[in-house]
VOGU-3710 file (C-alpha; in Angstrom, 3 decimals, decimal comma):
1> xxxxxxxxxx> -0,004/-0,017/0,014  1,427/3,382/-0,951  0,166/6,921/-0,601  -2,803/6,944/-2,975  -2,714/9,008/-6,175  -5,787/8,767/-8,322  -7,374/10,255/-11,405  -10,692/10,655/-9,542  -11,358/13,688/-7,356  -9,807/13,013/-3,969
11> xxxxxxxxxx> -10,463/14,987/-0,809  -7,284/15,533/1,159  -7,067/16,103/4,944  -7,037/19,759/6,061  -3,594/20,901/7,174  -4,828/22,473/10,420  -6,335/19,118/11,444  -3,001/17,354/10,814  -1,083/19,518/13,267  -2,190/17,830/16,493
21> xxxxxxxxxx> -3,701/14,653/15,055  -3,097/11,235/16,610  -2,377/9,874/13,114  -1,142/12,960/11,250  -0,595/11,621/7,678  -0,939/8,572/5,487  2,637/7,417/5,990  2,057/7,383/9,776  -1,018/5,267/9,176  1,020/2,777/7,081
31> xxxxxxxxxx> 3,724/2,466/9,734  1,217/1,932/12,534  -0,871/-0,490/10,442  2,236/-2,566/9,636  3,127/-2,770/13,327  -0,425/-3,771/14,275  -0,258/-6,773/11,909  3,377/-7,792/12,384  3,542/-7,267/16,133  -0,030/-7,280/17,501
41> xxxxxxxxxx> 1,287/-8,231/20,952  3,252/-4,972/21,376  0,603/-2,893/19,586  -2,308/-3,929/21,814  -0,181/-4,119/24,983  0,526/-0,409/24,577  -3,222/0,311/24,319  -3,924/-1,853/27,400  -1,277/-0,013/29,464  -3,557/3,040/29,667
51> xxxxxxxxxx> -6,217/1,115/31,588  -6,501/-0,290/35,079  -6,038/-4,032/35,558  -6,731/-5,552/39,005  -4,693/-8,519/37,832  -2,412/-8,462/34,761  -2,826/-10,878/31,835  -1,000/-14,192/32,058  -1,577/-15,126/28,425  -0,829/-13,277/25,179
61> xxxxxxxxxx> -2,833/-10,251/24,036  -4,735/-12,289/21,387  -5,214/-15,979/20,731  -7,642/-17,444/18,198  -8,775/-20,157/15,833  -10,794/-19,151/12,753  -10,613/-22,555/11,045  -13,477/-24,951/11,843  -11,508/-27,851/10,382  -8,952/-27,430/13,206
71> xxxxxxxxxx> -11,395/-27,359/16,114  -13,728/-24,919/17,892  -13,710/-21,267/16,838  -12,466/-19,011/19,640  -10,933/-15,615/20,366  -9,203/-14,793/23,662  -7,880/-11,392/24,637  -5,605/-10,865/27,685  -6,337/-14,247/29,251  -5,890/-14,229/33,029
81> xxxxxxxxxx> -6,412/-10,461/33,402  -9,065/-9,058/35,754  -10,634/-5,634/35,423  -13,931/-3,760/35,451  -15,327/-1,816/32,504  -17,179/0,722/34,604  -14,080/1,460/36,699  -12,095/2,138/33,536  -14,651/4,469/31,926  -15,674/6,383/35,088
91> xxxxxxxxxx> -13,650/5,935/38,344  -10,339/6,109/36,448  -11,260/9,590/35,156  -12,756/10,854/38,407  -10,160/9,444/40,799  -6,988/9,364/38,724  -7,650/11,707/35,815  -9,194/14,609/37,724  -12,066/14,795/35,243  -14,840/14,674/37,859
101> xxxxxxxxxx> -16,241/18,099/36,911  -15,907/17,531/33,140  -19,234/17,144/31,296  -19,824/13,517/30,291  -23,118/14,225/28,504  -25,324/17,067/27,429  -28,736/15,393/27,305  -31,184/16,931/24,834  -34,741/15,568/24,999  -37,383/15,036/22,354
111> xxxxxxxxxx> -38,661/18,534/23,230  -36,099/21,397/23,194  -37,461/22,318/26,675  -35,903/19,184/28,138  -32,151/19,198/28,629  -29,635/18,314/31,303  -25,899/18,366/31,899  -24,218/15,400/33,587  -20,591/15,459/34,806  -18,353/12,395/35,195
121> xxxxxxxxxx> -18,667/12,629/38,994  -22,486/12,807/38,829  -22,605/9,893/36,378  -20,405/7,764/38,658  -22,647/8,581/41,644  -25,860/7,618/39,737  -24,231/4,430/38,407  -23,161/3,298/41,897  -26,658/3,918/43,265  -28,213/1,949/40,415
131> xxxxxxxxxx> -25,639/-0,844/40,847  -26,662/-1,114/44,528  -30,341/-1,211/43,507  -29,674/-4,091/41,104  -27,708/-5,985/43,758  -30,586/-5,425/46,170  -32,841/-7,058/43,550  -30,611/-10,122/43,576  -28,712/-9,435/40,354  -25,273/-11,154/40,494
141> xxxxxxxxxx> -22,214/-11,401/38,258  -23,177/-13,137/35,007  -26,949/-12,497/35,371  -28,695/-10,882/32,427  -30,646/-7,600/32,664  -32,904/-6,554/29,775  -33,154/-2,794/29,162  -36,000/-1,297/27,086  -35,507/2,435/27,363  -35,567/5,563/25,217
151> xxxxxxxxxx> -32,468/7,773/24,850  -32,466/9,136/28,389  -29,510/9,371/30,833  -30,912/6,466/32,859  -30,165/4,149/29,917  -26,408/4,848/30,203  -26,644/4,694/34,032  -28,253/1,258/33,890  -25,870/-0,245/31,345  -22,835/0,962/33,329
161> xxxxxxxxxx> -24,405/-0,245/36,593  -24,646/-3,719/35,036  -20,994/-3,504/33,969  -20,021/-2,403/37,502  -21,433/-5,501/39,188  -20,459/-7,921/36,419  -24,026/-8,392/35,137  -24,634/-8,701/31,377  -26,857/-6,050/29,815  -29,150/-6,827/26,933
171> xxxxxxxxxx> -30,509/-3,581/25,469  -33,551/-3,763/23,210  -34,255/-0,771/20,967  -37,359/0,974/22,339  -38,972/0,981/18,857  -39,267/-2,810/18,846  -42,630/-4,503/19,357  -43,683/-6,497/22,434  -43,160/-9,704/20,417  -39,520/-8,747/19,637
181> xxxxxxxxxx> -38,902/-7,710/23,243  -40,400/-10,994/24,521  -38,188/-13,046/22,211  -35,053/-11,216/23,392  -35,935/-11,460/27,106  -36,569/-15,175/26,762  -33,397/-15,879/24,817  -31,222/-13,980/27,321  -33,144/-15,478/30,296  -33,114/-12,079/32,021
191> xxxxxxxxxx> -34,225/-11,736/35,630  -34,812/-7,975/35,578  -36,367/-5,659/32,956  -35,686/-1,905/33,120  -38,150/0,279/31,198  -39,919/3,670/31,320  -43,564/4,658/31,659  -43,572/6,254/28,208  -41,771/8,374/25,674  -42,623/10,992/23,088
201> xxxxxxxxxx> -41,295/10,328/19,598  -41,933/13,624/17,924  -45,610/14,319/18,672  -46,443/10,680/19,335  -46,727/9,338/22,903  -45,636/5,714/23,205  -46,642/3,684/26,255  -43,442/1,686/26,867  -44,680/0,185/30,116  -47,709/-1,255/28,375
211> xxxxxxxxxx> -45,510/-2,770/25,638  -43,236/-4,187/28,347  -46,209/-5,716/30,162  -47,414/-7,315/26,935  -43,941/-8,711/26,352  -43,761/-10,187/29,887  -47,254/-11,645/29,457  -46,110/-13,287/26,190  -43,062/-14,694/28,043  -45,407/-16,248/30,631
221> xxxxxxxxxx> -47,640/-17,707/27,925  -44,578/-19,337/26,367  -43,655/-20,870/29,704  -40,894/-18,496/30,707  -41,363/-16,229/33,683  -37,745/-15,400/34,407  -38,297/-11,658/34,965  -39,048/-11,216/38,665  -38,636/-7,429/38,790  -39,552/-4,619/36,382
231> xxxxxxxxxx> -37,818/-1,325/37,245  -39,769/1,614/35,803  -38,458/5,123/35,158  -40,764/8,154/35,126  -39,808/9,932/31,960  -38,967/13,616/32,260  -41,683/14,464/29,689  -44,319/12,805/31,923  -43,585/15,135/34,847  -45,141/18,535/35,378
241> xxxxxxxxxx> -42,986/21,522/36,301  -43,504/20,699/39,975  -42,144/17,224/39,447  -45,426/15,364/39,883  -46,517/12,861/37,274  -48,908/14,135/34,638  -51,686/11,767/33,825  -51,493/11,371/30,075  -50,423/7,772/30,497  -52,322/5,163/32,397
251> xxxxxxxxxx> -49,314/3,212/33,646  -50,332/-0,422/34,218  -48,936/-1,736/37,517  -48,200/-5,091/39,107  -47,274/-4,316/42,721  -45,519/-7,662/43,191  -43,184/-7,132/40,248  -43,030/-3,438/39,352  -40,823/-0,896/41,137  -40,492/2,877/40,541
261> xxxxxxxxxx> -36,896/3,888/39,819  -37,174/7,144/41,851  -38,290/5,299/44,981  -35,477/2,742/45,063  -32,743/5,138/43,865  -33,575/7,740/46,507  -31,994/5,950/49,466  -29,482/3,840/47,595  -25,842/4,496/48,661  -23,685/6,199/46,035
271> xxxxxxxxxx> -20,648/4,028/46,594  -20,378/0,530/45,162  -17,210/-1,544/44,971  -16,714/-2,746/41,361  -16,835/-6,490/40,693  -13,452/-7,494/39,282  -14,218/-9,775/36,353  -12,183/-11,853/33,926  -11,032/-10,257/30,691  -13,172/-12,697/28,713
281> xxxxxxxxxx> -16,304/-12,379/30,857  -19,321/-11,212/28,821  -20,060/-7,466/28,972  -23,301/-7,470/26,978  -25,557/-9,334/24,576  -26,982/-7,374/21,656  -29,449/-8,979/19,264  -29,026/-8,542/15,514  -31,239/-9,923/12,767  -30,318/-13,351/11,475
291> xxxxxxxxxx> -30,974/-14,589/7,947  -33,044/-17,474/9,360  -35,337/-14,979/11,039  -34,462/-15,698/14,686  -32,320/-12,823/16,041  -28,772/-13,681/17,079  -27,549/-12,682/20,533  -24,113/-11,286/19,766  -21,822/-11,577/22,808  -19,042/-9,005/23,482
301> xxxxxxxxxx> -16,525/-9,397/26,283  -14,937/-6,950/28,676  -11,239/-6,420/27,921  -11,157/-6,694/24,139  -14,197/-4,485/23,672  -12,723/-1,855/26,015  -9,435/-1,722/24,068  -11,060/-1,671/20,654  -13,873/0,859/21,191  -11,455/3,144/23,017
311> xxxxxxxxxx> -8,822/3,091/20,267  -11,229/3,326/17,298  -13,020/6,268/18,932  -9,734/8,107/19,574  -8,261/7,616/16,106  -11,312/7,625/13,817  -12,714/10,849/15,370  -9,204/12,116/16,227  -10,509/12,833/19,729  -9,067/15,912/21,477
321> xxxxxxxxxx> -9,726/16,914/25,115  -11,879/19,973/24,252  -14,131/18,184/21,745  -17,906/18,055/21,982  -18,839/14,870/20,173  -22,302/13,879/18,992  -23,373/10,526/17,683  -27,065/10,592/16,720  -27,580/6,808/16,866  -29,804/5,038/19,380
331> xxxxxxxxxx> -28,058/3,079/22,136  -30,381/0,187/21,199  -27,978/-0,458/18,292  -24,261/-1,305/18,416  -23,309/2,229/17,293  -24,761/3,607/20,506  -23,035/0,965/22,664  -19,607/1,545/21,093  -19,693/5,213/20,144  -22,084/6,891/22,585
341> xxxxxxxxxx> -21,262/4,961/25,735  -18,091/2,910/25,940  -15,648/4,419/23,378  -16,244/8,062/24,302  -16,307/7,474/28,077  -13,085/5,396/27,896  -11,467/8,548/26,425  -12,988/10,952/28,960  -14,985/12,602/26,144  -17,908/15,011/26,338
351> xxxxxxxxxx> -20,858/13,779/24,303  -24,350/14,877/23,313  -27,123/12,368/24,119  -30,133/13,124/21,910  -33,573/11,608/22,363  -35,477/13,284/19,558  -35,953/13,162/15,822  -34,030/15,147/13,175  -37,206/16,919/11,989  -39,018/17,620/15,285
361> xxxxxxxxxx> -40,164/20,223/16,222  -38,622/21,609/13,013  -36,281/20,399/10,246  -33,334/22,352/11,613  -33,158/20,453/14,923  -29,778/18,798/14,235  -28,198/22,091/13,218  -29,749/23,889/16,214  -28,126/21,360/18,586  -24,731/21,581/16,848
371> xxxxxxxxxx> -24,850/25,367/17,374  -26,151/25,144/20,947  -23,372/22,804/22,221  -20,664/23,863/19,707  -20,342/20,279/18,483  -16,922/19,531/16,947  -17,359/15,909/15,802  -20,693/14,759/14,345  -21,548/11,111/13,536  -24,856/10,194/11,871
381> xxxxxxxxxx> -26,444/7,818/9,330  -26,705/8,281/5,545  -30,474/7,897/5,860  -30,624/10,984/8,125  -28,422/12,916/5,684  -30,659/11,997/2,745  -33,769/12,958/4,749  -32,302/16,390/5,591  -31,064/16,928/2,031  -34,694/16,999/0,928
391> xxxxxxxxxx> -35,186/20,267/2,823  -32,259/21,933/1,019  -29,755/24,407/2,459  -32,204/26,909/3,897  -32,613/25,252/7,364  -28,809/25,141/7,809  -28,342/28,833/7,027  -30,060/29,839/10,276  -27,380/28,194/12,393  -23,664/28,555/13,051
401> xxxxxxxxxx> -21,955/25,242/12,227  -18,424/26,641/12,342  -17,514/24,540/15,395  -17,587/21,340/13,288  -14,208/19,700/12,569  -14,993/16,094/11,539  -18,121/14,463/10,133  -18,849/10,731/10,185  -21,343/8,266/8,738  -22,428/4,856/9,903
411> xxxxxxxxxx> -24,978/2,072/9,214  -24,797/1,611/5,444  -22,658/2,709/2,514  -23,248/6,400/1,721  -24,048/7,312/-1,874  -21,590/9,865/-3,363  -24,324/12,498/-3,814  -25,222/12,465/-0,117  -21,509/12,346/0,789  -20,814/15,509/-1,200
421> xxxxxxxxxx> -23,830/17,351/0,277  -22,693/16,373/3,782  -19,112/17,498/3,072  -19,911/20,706/1,210  -23,122/21,943/2,841  -22,920/20,636/6,416  -19,117/20,629/6,726  -18,715/23,738/4,555  -15,991/21,939/2,598  -13,529/21,857/5,513
431> xxxxxxxxxx> -14,470/18,727/7,461  -13,288/15,256/6,447  -16,074/12,661/6,256  -15,189/9,389/7,959  -17,395/6,772/6,268  -17,119/3,879/8,737  -17,848/0,242/7,881  -18,447/-2,193/10,720  -21,111/-4,483/12,185  -22,700/-5,461/15,501
441> xxxxxxxxxx> -20,388/-8,453/15,327  -17,157/-6,482/14,829  -17,660/-4,334/17,954  -16,060/-1,271/16,309  -14,876/0,226/13,045  -13,050/-2,215/10,748  -12,808/-0,289/7,451  -12,577/3,463/7,904  -10,696/6,592/6,926  -8,605/8,393/9,567
451> xxxxxxxxxx> -9,494/12,114/9,307  -5,980/13,615/9,197  -4,365/10,723/7,294  -6,615/9,284/4,603  -7,347/10,946/1,239  -11,087/10,400/0,716  -13,186/9,088/-2,150  -16,944/9,734/-1,722  -18,679/6,408/-1,030  -15,598/4,415/-0,085
461> xxxxxxxxxx> -14,858/3,098/3,420  -11,194/3,415/2,312  -8,762/1,231/4,350  -8,660/-1,212/7,276  -8,256/-0,044/10,868  -5,242/-1,197/12,900  -5,111/-4,948/13,523  -7,730/-5,654/10,862  -6,685/-7,731/7,834  -9,343/-7,849/5,088
471> xxxxxxxxxx> -9,379/-10,143/2,084  -11,724/-10,506/-0,875  -12,656/-14,056/-1,884  -14,565/-15,430/-4,852  -17,392/-17,979/-4,608  -14,837/-20,827/-4,423  -12,963/-19,279/-1,502  -9,974/-18,227/-3,610  -8,341/-14,991/-2,538  -8,456/-12,200/-5,130
481> xxxxxxxxxx> -5,561/-9,775/-5,428  -5,538/-6,196/-6,741  -8,707/-4,805/-8,353  -11,410/-7,282/-7,383  -14,977/-7,785/-6,266  -16,307/-10,580/-4,072  -16,941/-11,610/-0,464  -15,438/-9,417/2,246  -13,750/-11,569/4,894  -11,211/-11,002/7,653
491> xxxxxxxxxx> -8,169/-13,202/8,185  -7,654/-12,772/11,911  -9,353/-11,191/14,918  -8,985/-7,787/16,560  -9,779/-7,398/20,274  -13,366/-6,149/19,797  -14,743/-8,925/17,605  -17,755/-10,905/18,936  -16,982/-14,110/20,865  -20,078/-16,204/20,238
501> xxxxxxxxxx> -23,835/-16,160/19,746  -25,422/-16,403/23,198  -26,111/-20,067/24,039  -25,519/-21,096/20,430  -21,836/-21,643/19,535  -22,872/-23,912/16,651  -24,873/-21,151/14,964  -21,963/-18,739/15,556  -19,536/-21,084/13,770  -21,927/-21,933/10,939
511> xxxxxxxxxx> -22,924/-18,281/10,292  -19,490/-16,670/10,257  -16,848/-19,347/9,695  -18,294/-22,319/7,785  -18,403/-20,875/4,260  -14,680/-20,101/4,069  -12,636/-21,940/6,732  -9,889/-19,762/8,197  -11,812/-16,488/7,692  -14,489/-14,438/9,470
521> xxxxxxxxxx> -17,187/-13,949/6,796  -18,976/-10,581/7,032  -21,908/-11,430/4,721  -21,116/-8,233/2,766  -19,893/-7,874/-0,788  -16,961/-5,597/-1,455  -14,787/-4,309/-4,246  -11,228/-3,041/-4,119  -10,186/-0,411/-6,644  -6,819/0,185/-8,309
531> xxxxxxxxxx> -5,683/2,408/-5,398  -6,499/-0,287/-2,829  -9,633/1,464/-1,541  -12,467/-0,772/-0,303  -16,085/-0,128/-1,359  -18,919/-2,023/0,344  -21,411/-3,241/-2,263  -24,136/-4,498/0,095  -25,316/-7,738/1,694  -24,838/-11,007/-0,185
541> xxxxxxxxxx> -27,131/-13,026/2,034  -30,881/-12,600/2,575  -30,463/-9,467/4,658  -31,696/-5,917/4,028  -30,299/-2,638/5,218  -33,194/-0,232/5,797  -32,212/3,164/7,193  -29,039/1,617/8,599  -30,921/-1,173/10,395  -30,141/-4,728/9,376
551> xxxxxxxxxx> -33,223/-6,818/8,834  -33,736/-10,359/7,666  -36,103/-11,098/4,802  -37,028/-14,342/6,595  -38,222/-12,434/9,648  -40,514/-10,180/7,557  -41,743/-13,104/5,485  -42,608/-15,046/8,673  -44,641/-12,054/9,917  -46,574/-11,780/6,604
561> xxxxxxxxxx> -47,302/-15,497/6,645  -49,156/-15,148/9,944  -52,053/-13,503/8,063  -54,782/-16,108/7,423  -55,168/-15,027/3,742  -51,476/-15,430/2,853  -50,167/-18,761/1,603  -46,650/-17,598/0,612  -44,543/-14,481/0,916  -41,210/-13,305/-0,465
571> xxxxxxxxxx> -39,434/-10,095/0,506  -36,672/-8,289/-1,369  -35,038/-4,899/-1,238  -35,590/-2,017/-3,593  -33,545/1,218/-3,609  -35,104/4,125/-1,709  -34,013/7,765/-1,960  -33,979/8,326/1,822  -33,725/4,930/3,498  -31,164/3,459/1,095
581> xxxxxxxxxx> -33,225/0,291/0,754  -36,877/-0,403/1,449  -38,969/-3,545/1,698  -40,815/-4,778/-1,389  -43,079/-7,749/-0,572  -44,671/-10,298/-2,863  -47,613/-12,182/-1,358  -49,478/-15,164/-2,775  -52,983/-15,492/-1,372  -54,943/-18,608/-0,513
591> xxxxxxxxxx> -57,695/-19,616/-2,954  -60,744/-17,397/-2,785  -58,985/-14,581/-0,908  -59,022/-11,095/-2,413  -56,049/-8,720/-2,682  -57,200/-5,173/-1,766  -56,177/-1,994/0,114  -57,494/-3,308/3,405  -55,335/-6,428/3,120  -52,256/-4,326/2,377
601> xxxxxxxxxx> -52,877/-2,170/5,475  -53,498/-5,300/7,607  -50,249/-6,824/6,411  -48,283/-3,656/7,154  -49,796/-3,519/10,637  -48,944/-7,168/11,232  -45,268/-6,591/10,396  -45,206/-3,491/12,651  -46,664/-5,477/15,556  -44,397/-8,475/15,129
611> xxxxxxxxxx> -41,084/-6,698/14,495  -41,546/-2,965/14,935  -42,202/0,197/12,871  -38,706/0,109/11,257  -39,751/-3,054/9,351  -42,944/-1,623/7,805  -43,016/-2,608/4,107  -43,150/0,219/1,536  -44,625/-1,970/-1,220  -46,803/-5,064/-1,121
621> xxxxxxxxxx> -47,594/-6,701/-4,450  -50,064/-9,432/-5,282  -48,195/-12,464/-6,636  -50,509/-15,169/-8,022  -47,366/-17,316/-8,110  -43,666/-16,804/-7,302  -40,752/-17,536/-9,667  -39,216/-20,814/-8,540  -36,554/-23,212/-9,698  -37,548/-26,745/-10,547
631> xxxxxxxxxx> -36,443/-27,772/-7,058  -38,911/-25,239/-5,588  -36,446/-22,541/-4,501  -37,741/-18,965/-4,838  -35,528/-16,981/-7,259  -35,050/-13,769/-5,284  -32,734/-12,328/-7,877  -35,700/-12,161/-10,283  -37,996/-10,692/-7,662  -35,411/-7,994/-6,929
641> xxxxxxxxxx> -35,368/-7,088/-10,618  -39,174/-7,030/-10,797  -39,256/-4,726/-7,745  -36,807/-2,395/-9,503  -38,612/-2,697/-12,851  -35,505/-4,078/-14,569  -36,716/-5,878/-17,649  -33,416/-7,522/-18,626  -33,634/-10,662/-16,448  -30,753/-12,641/-17,909
651> xxxxxxxxxx> -30,846/-16,448/-17,736  -34,305/-17,845/-16,880  -33,551/-21,448/-17,881  -33,762/-22,789/-14,339  -37,291/-21,375/-13,848  -40,040/-23,984/-13,518  -42,594/-21,633/-15,118  -41,216/-18,554/-16,933  -44,772/-17,188/-17,512  -44,931/-16,260/-13,803
661> xxxxxxxxxx> -42,484/-13,412/-14,469  -44,719/-11,704/-17,039  -47,699/-11,840/-14,680  -45,666/-10,267/-11,868  -44,487/-7,424/-14,111  -48,119/-6,700/-15,052  -49,215/-6,702/-11,408  -46,234/-4,585/-10,431  -47,549/-1,261/-11,681  -50,380/-1,307/-9,165
671> xxx> -47,987/-1,739/-6,230  -45,247/0,633/-7,311  -46,566/3,061/-9,835
//
């Protein structure tokens, strides 16, 4: 790899950013990258030396096996070491780093009237009190705690309280349905659920407690009643100015199980000795969609995740002590775990925690917040950028965005048009855009530019992060050199990679390591250009990326099939100007059933109830029959082309009945005129 020189327009790092940068130019990146691959022991040991270890590691920094033919797949980081995540991200700063009075978070609620400032010392005090509450409830090291909360400070308090006592948090995005919540509580076998009475999303009031109760009722019906305590937070928006609860929500209550947060936190002591856990103890489980439809509980462990989120945050956002950093993601996704909570706090950063929507109460809300807190580093999703592009430059002109230094994107590849708008309009042409590629499974960034070092190409995730060794394979598992397109895989682990699927090592090995022994398989397609830049081309399995959220077609199909009129369903993606991809569904009805507007609405509602609003289909088309091979396999490639109205279908020789295709094209216009 040499310093890139290309015929295409490249965007070079601003000189003033390079002056104090952690990685000040491309040659520095190359030297550090080489060291991280050739001497990972020394590279990661140096990172670990910044943190507190109750007991040092007895084994090497990293051990692994990625080849199923040689035995079980495993990754170990710092075997024998003992530490505590919460101590390293809070106590270390307050007690050793003298950062107690530094702001950890500026919380900005759904309504601009709701905001709060929380220092590192205050956060530590709240976390200790919550940790004592959880201990009081019988939560011990290794126990699972499910958290179903909006973007409020108590969400961060609860996850860190779990980490403090060695419990494993399992956060469920508060937009998921009761069915999805139930499934995740049951899989994790949680003993405690933490939720809130309700939350406003824009103008809409959502009764979270009611959804939680429905989920717990479903758990009971399915023979699992593991949750003995439900800890309920009164949301700020539900209080009147005097602090009493306003009565817009009828909060259902089970006095044997439900406990108000305020009541138990009030008298809880604000000191709590951390539980010193093993480096490879689980820190959290986070569920991600699986291509079979059943979500996978991705397990991340303490030491490796600490090292990796800390280092990626510092280098990718070139973190400086006076930064105000804002990641707009929800903590219910991996981006919020790694780059709102753990990575920033490990670096003693000041962050913005935002509960609201980009267009509420007006379309300039993001820009208003950047001006209000003088945000220097801003990390958001391409889907948000495309949404805000629709409103043009006018809303931005009202605000001062001159504090911005670095912009970032996450969740899906960003199209060059949106990249350029983000760079030129939001960043005023002076802020590098770090287009980060990674997954729930990788724990942190794996392909990413470094803002002061990497010349940028709009739409490319550029180069691997330190310790990450990508390869591109063809269908036969042969490695492709130079300019190539194929399966993106990784040759060896980095500290933050997932360790297993909760209670299902076999699924873990089959999903990520079976296809190409010796490699971690991402499930994404990728091309490498003549300058060595990597470009993510999208999923190559039956997964969809809608607004940066990964979703399995099988999961949506299963929900559609629950309708009594539907005999068969197939779901594919279709490009969408704002969301990147959207859901296009083909449904075959049972004999005598009629396809009409009411059915379409019923099906959309069913998907919302089973999975959540993020999975609502954009298009549902009547399909008298589906294109299948002679062996009965649905040909999704053809359905994708029909959804996109692409008439050149290529080879149809394997189709059992080619006439099906013509019928589907004729029906198409009604669904997607």
